[in-house]
N, C-alpha and C positions, 0 to 999 in steps of 0.2 A: 291577384284575388279577384274573381268575377262576381259582380253581383247583379241580381234581377232588379229590373225597373218596373214599376207598376203600370207605366203607360202600354205595356204589351208589345213594345218593340219600336214605337215610333221614335225617330231622332228628337231630340229637343229643339224646338224652332225657334228658341231664344239665341241660340248659337248658330254661326254660320256653318252649314254643312260643307264637309270636304270629301272627296273621293278617296277611298282608302286605296293604299298601294303596297304590295309586299315588298320589302327591302331585304334582299337576301344576304343579310349579315347575321352571323352567329355571334350573340352578344352573351353567351354562356349564363343562361337562367336569369337573366335580367330583361325586363321589358322596356325597351327603347322605342320612342316615337321620334319622327323627323318631319319638322317644318321648315319651309322655305323662308329665309329672312325677310323677303318681300311679300310674304303672305298677308293679306288684310287683317286675318284672324290673330297672326302673331304680334301684329302692331297695335292692333285695338285692345287686346287683352292684357299687353304688358308682359308677355312670357319672357323668361329668361333661360338660358341654357342650362341644362342639369336640373331644373325645376321638375317637380313632380306635376303631372297633367293626368286627368281623367278622360279617356276615351271611350265613348259609347256608340253602341249600334245594335239593332235588334232587340231591346230591351236589357242588354247585358253590357257591363262596363269593366275596364281593365284600368289600372293604375301603371303608369310608364315614366320614365325619365326621358325628358326632353333634349334633343339634339337639334340644333340649327344649322341648316346647309344653305349654300350659297349655289351648288350646281344643281340646274333644274334636271339633270340627266337623273339625279336620285329622287327628288321630289319636285314637282313644279308648285306655283302659288296656289293652285286649286286642290292639291293633293295632301294628304297626311300619310307619311310612311310609317311601317311598323317592322320592326326587326322579326326574325324567325319565330322566336319565343312568343313575342307580344301578337302576332299575326294570328298564331295557332291558338293561343290563349282566347282571343276575341271571337274566333270562329265564324266569320263571315268572309264572303268572296271579294276578291279584288273589285274596285269600283263601287263598291258599296258606300252609300252616304254615312259618314260618321261625325259625331260632334266631339268637340274637344273643350275642355275647361280646366281652369287651374284647381288643382286637388287642395282639399283642406288640409292644413298642417297636421301632422300626428299629435294626438293629445297628450302622448307620452314624453314628447320633447323637454319640459322641465325635469322630469326624471332622469332622462339622460344626461342633462347639464349637470345635475348633483352627481351623477356617477363620474362624470368626467372630472368634477371637482375633488373626487376622492371621497365622497359621502358613502354612508352604508344605506343601501336601499331596502325598501319593505316589500313584503309579499306582493302586496297591490301594486307596487311600482314595477315589479318584474312582470307581473301579468299584463300590465298595461303597455309595457316595451315589447313583449313578445308577440301581444296580439297585432300591434302596429306593424311588427317585422313581417309576421305571417301574411298579412294584408297587403304587403309591398308598399306600406306607406313611408318607409324610409329610404332615401337616397343611398347610393354606395357609399358618400361621404358620410352619413349619419351612422350607416352600418360599422364602417371602419371605426369611427370614434367610439362606438358602444364596445367593439371587440377589443380595441386597444386599451380603453379605460378599464375593462374586466381583466385583461391581462397584466397591466401595469400596477393597479391598485390590489389585484388579487381579491378574490370573493372569498369571504369567510364561509365556514361549512354551512350555516344556516342560508346564506344568500345561494350558494350552489343548490340547496335544496328547493329554494323558492325558483330559482332559475328552471330547474328540471321540473319541477310541478308545472310551471307555466307553460313549458313547451309541450309537455305531454298532453296538457289540456287543449290545445289548439289543434284542429284538423281531427282526422278520424281516431278513434280508441276502439279497439277490437275486444270482443268478448268471445272466446270460444266454447264456454258453457262447459269446461270440464277442468281437471286439476290432477296433476300439476300440467303446465304448458312449458316447454324448456327451450332454452336457446343458448347459444354460446357467442362470445365475442373476443376478439383479441384488439388490443388499442393500436396494433399496426406497427409498420416501420421495418418488419422482418419480409424481405423478399422470398417468394416461393412458398409462404406459409398458409398453403390451401388446405387447411385440416377440416374446414367445414364440408368439403365435397366427400369427406370420409365419415366425419362424425354424424352428419344429418342421416345419411342411409343407415348407419349403425344404430342410431337410437331409435329411428323410424321403424326399423326391422323388429326391435325389440317391443315396440308398441306405444313408446311415448310419442305426445304430440309435438312436433319441432318444426313450426312454421318459420323457415329462415328467409328473410329477406334482406338483402346485402347490397351495398354501395357498389359503383362503378369507380374505377381509379380516377383520381384527380391529379396527384402529382407522383403516383407509384407506377411501376410497369404493368400491373395488373391487379383489379379487385376481383373479389369472389363472383360477382355478376359477370365481368368480363371472361373469367375463365369457364363458368358454367355456360356462357354464351356459345362457346366452341362446341358445346355437346347438345345444347337444347335452347329453345326460345327462353328468355327470362323477362321479357317485357309483356306482362300478362295482364289482361283486365282483372280487376278485383275478384269479380264473382268467380271466374275462372280459377284463380289461385287459391279462393276459399274451398272450391270443390275439389281441387288436387289435394289439398291438405287433409281434409276429411276423408278422402279415399284412400290416400297413400301415408297418411300421417307425418308427411313432411314435404317441404319443397325447397328449391334453390333459386330464388327470383330476384329480380332488381326491385329495390323498394322506391324507386323514383316516381311511380304512378300510384301508390297507396296513399298519399296524403297523411302518412304519421309523422307527427312532430314536423310540419312543413316548416316551420321556423328554422329549425336545425338546417335543412338544406340551403336555406338563404344564407345563413352565417357562415357555413362552411364555404361556400363559394367566395367568402371574403377572408377567412382565416388561413386557407390553404396557400394562396399566393402569398401571403404575408409570412408564411410559415410560422403562424401563432397556433400553438396548440397547449393553452395553459390547462393545468389540472381540473379547475373548476369548470372550465368550458368543455372539456373532455368528458368530464363524469356527466355534467348535464346532458351533452349529446347523446351519449350511450345510454343512460338510464332512461331518459326521457322516450327514446325510439323504442326500447324493449317494453317499456310499461304500456306505451301507445299500442304496440303489436299485440298485447293481451298475453305476454309471457309473465308467468307467475315465479319462475326459477331461472337464473342466469349463472352460467360459468363463464368467468372473466379470465382470460389469459393476459398477463402482464410480461413480456420479454423484458430482459435486462442485458444489456451489454455496451460497450464502448461505442457503438454505432446505431444503437437502438433509440428509440424515443425516451425511455427510462435508462440512465447509465449507471445507477448504483443501487446496492440493495436497501440502505435507507430511505433512498427516494421511493423505491418500489412499494416499502412497507408503508410509508406516509401516504402514497397514493391509494393503497388498499384500504387504509382506514376510512378516508374520504369517501370512497366508493361504498364501503360498508354502512357508513352513517347515513348517507342519501338514500341508499337501496332499502334500509330499514324504514326510513321515513315515508317512502313511496310504496311500502307493503311488498317489497320484491325480494324472494330469497336468493341469496348471492353467495358463491363459492369462488373464491379468487385464488388462482394459482400464479406462481411467478417462475418463469420459465427461462432456459438459456436463449438469449437473443444475441450471442456473440457472431453468428453466421447465418446465411440464408437455410431455410428449410427445404430439403428436396434438392434435385439438381436443376430444374428449370426456373428460370425467372422470365415470364411472359405468358400470356394467356394459353397458347397451344402446348407450350412445353410444360405448364403447370397442370393442364388437363391431361396430358400423356402421363405425368407422375402419379395423379390421383388415381387414373383408371388402371395403371400397372398396380397400384397397392390394392385396390379393390379386387383385381382379378389374381391375386397373390402371385404375381410375375416374378421370376428370378432376378430381374433387373429393377425391380421397384426399390426406390430408395427407402432405406431402413430407418432413417432418422424421421421421415415424414410418417410412416407407419407407426413408429412407436409413439411419437407425439399425439397422434390422432387417437391411438388405442387409450392412452392415459387420459386424455380430455374426455372422450367417450365414455370411459370407466367412470369418471367422476360425475358426468350427466347422468348416468344410469342409476347412480346411487340417489338421485333425485326421487326415483321411484320407491315408495314406502315399502315395497316388497322386496327391496335388493338391500341385503346388510352392507354395511360400510366395510370398503376393502375388497368386496366381492366383484365390483363393476368391470375392472380390467379383465378379469378371467372371462366374464360373459362377453364383453365387447370383442376379445380376441376370438372367441368362439364364433360369433356372428359374423366376423370378417374371414376367418380360415373356413368356414362351411360354406362360403358363397352366397350367404342370404344377404350381406351387406350389397354386393354386386347386383343381386336380383332386384333389391329394392332400388337401388340407384338407377337400374335400366327401368323400372316402372314409372320412376319419378321423371327421368328423361322423356320417356315415351308420352307421358301426360302432358308434358309442358310443350312438346313439339320437337322430335328428335331431329338432329342434324347430323350427317354422315361424318364419322370420326373413327380411324384406325390408330389406336395407340402405338402399333407395330411400324406405322409409315405416318406419322402425323403430317399434317399440311404445313411444314416450316417455310419461313421466307427463304428465297433462293439465294440471295447473296450471304456469303459468311467468310469469316476467318478466324483463327484460333490465335489464343494469347497464349503464350509459352514461358516456362520459368527461365529467366536470364541466367540462373546458376543454380547448383544443387544445394539444397536445404531442406527444412521442415517448415510446412505451413503453419505460421503461429497466430495470424489474424486474417480476416476477410471483412472487408469494410462494406457492410450493407449499404450505406448511402451511395457510394461510388459504383457498385456493382449495378444497383437500381439505375443509376443515371446512365450508364453505359447501355443497358437494356433501353431505357426511353429513348435514347439518342438514335439506337438502332430501328425505332419505330414502334415498339410497344407502349401502350395497349392498342393503339390505332390500327396497327398492322398486326393482327392475332398471332402471326407466325413468326414475329421477330423476337428476340430477347437474348438471353445469355443461358448456355447450357454448362452448368457447372462440371467440373471433371476431378476437383480435389475437395478435401474439407480440411478443417483445423487439425493438425496433428499428422497429416498425410507427409510422408517423404517425398520428394521430387528430384529428378536429375535435370541438367541444364537441357533446355529444348524441350522438356516434357510438357504437353498441353495442360494449362491451368482451366481453360473454358474456351467454348466457341460461341461466337457472337453470330446471329442470324439477322439479317436485314432485308427489307422488302425493295429497296432501292439503294443504287450505288451511292448516291449522295449520304443517305443515312448511314450507310456502312462507313463511308469515310469519316463522319462525324464521330461515330462509335470508335472507330479506329484510333483516331487522333486522342480521344479521351483516354482510351485504355493505355496509349504510349505515355501519356503524361502521367497517369498513375493507374495501375492495372487492378488496385483494390485488392490485392493479395500481397501479404507480407511473408518474406522468408527470414528464417532465423534459426536458433537452437531450440530443441524441445524444452530446455529448462525456461524460456521466456514464454511459454504459452499461459495466458491469463485464466485461472481458474476461477470459477463461481459457484458460490453455494445456494443453487436454486433448487427448487422442487423438482423439475425435470426439465 
C-alpha cells in the first residue's frame, strides 16, 4: 500500500534517515525491509524481527515486514534494504534517503482474535479486516491465522457474502457502461483446461463484452495468463487493456496489475502454499474479483473427479448453492455447470503445449484435441445464452458456427495483435529440448489419470517458468494400450529438471491401467 504524504516529498526529519539499498531477493508479493542489527535506528526504535515498519521517501510510504541481518554485505548500519517487490513499490532510486518507523497495529486485530476463537463476525468486522489486508498491514503470521481460522471454523453463507462484499469493495471497481458484461471461471485443479482461450474469442466474435483477466500459475503447471503469454503480452497497463476490450470486445490479460480485489491476491499468496482452498474462501475470491471487474454475468465451471478440487457430486451441488447465494447477494447473474474432472483436458500440460492445443482448435486443425473443443463449445454456448437475443438451447450451435467459420480464429488473432503478438507456430511450437517418454508397463485399458501427479510431473519438468516444458498426453481414459506404448512425453528445459520429472514418473506415472469395467462414471452435465 502506497500513501501520499502532505509534506510534498521531504523525509521526516524526526527519524534517522538511511540510504536505500535494493536487495535482490524475490519475496513473492511481500514487502520486506532489511536493517542491520547494529544500526542505531534499530536499537533506538526497539524494532523486532518480523514486525511491520513504515518506510517513507519522496512523499510516499510503504508497509513492510522487517528482517534483521548481521551481514554488512546485505545492508550496513547506514542503509535500509528493500526486497524486489518493496523496492519497486516505493519507486525511488538506490541511495535515496528514507525514513523508517514502527507501523501502527491493524485496527482489525480484535476482530481477527474473535475469529480465531471461533466467533461469527459481522459485516463491519470483515470490511475492517479486508481493508487492513489490502493495505498490507497484516504480517504473514496474522494472514495465516486469518486463513486458517476461516478454514477450520468454516464461514456460514452470510459471512461468505460479507467477505466477498468487503473484498470487492477494496481497490478498483470497473464499470463498462453496458449490459451484459460476461465472464467465465473454472475453480481449477484440472491440467490443460484452457477453455478461456477459446471461449473469449467465440463470445467476443458474437459481440458480447468479455474482459477476461486471469491469474498466473502458483502451484499448477500453467495458468491462463501463462498460456496466453506464449502468444501475446499479458502484462498490460490498465488504460491499454480497456481500449483493447472496447475495440475488440474481449481480452486475455494478467489481472495482477489491475488492482481488482487486491486483498484476494494477498490471501492467495498464503492459501496456496498451505494448500488451503476452503469453499467460503474460494467463493469470496472468485465472486469478488468478477464483481470488481464489472462483470454482470458469470459462467462457473466446477469440475468433479477423484483428483479434482471437488471429489463428489454432493460436494459440487453444495458448492453450487453457496456460489448462487453469494452471487445473488452481490447482484451477479450466475450459471453454474458441473463438468467431468476425472482427467486433463486436451493433450498439453504446460504453457506452450496448451497454447498449441488452443490454437489448433481455433484453426479447426485435424489434430486438435476434441475434448477441449467440445468443452469450450459447451461453455461458450451457455455464455452466449446470456445474450437476451439468444434463445435457451441455441447457444451451442451458434458457438460451433463461429468456431467452424473461422470467425473465432480471426477474433483471437485481432486480440493477440492488439495485446502485442509474439511469434508462435502451432505446427512447430518452441518446446523444451530435453524429453523422455513414459510407456505402458503392460497391456490394458486406461482407467484413471491422476490430475495431481501429472501436474506435479509437469512442474518438476520446469513448467510454467520454462514455457516449453510440460507433459504431452498420448492417452485418455478408456483407451486400450499395449506394453511399451507411449502414455505421454515429458519436455524439460534442463537435464536436472528432466531427471526430477523422470524420477517422479517412475515412482508413479499418474496413469492407472485395468479392465474397462473398472472405469468410474460420473453423472455430470458435460
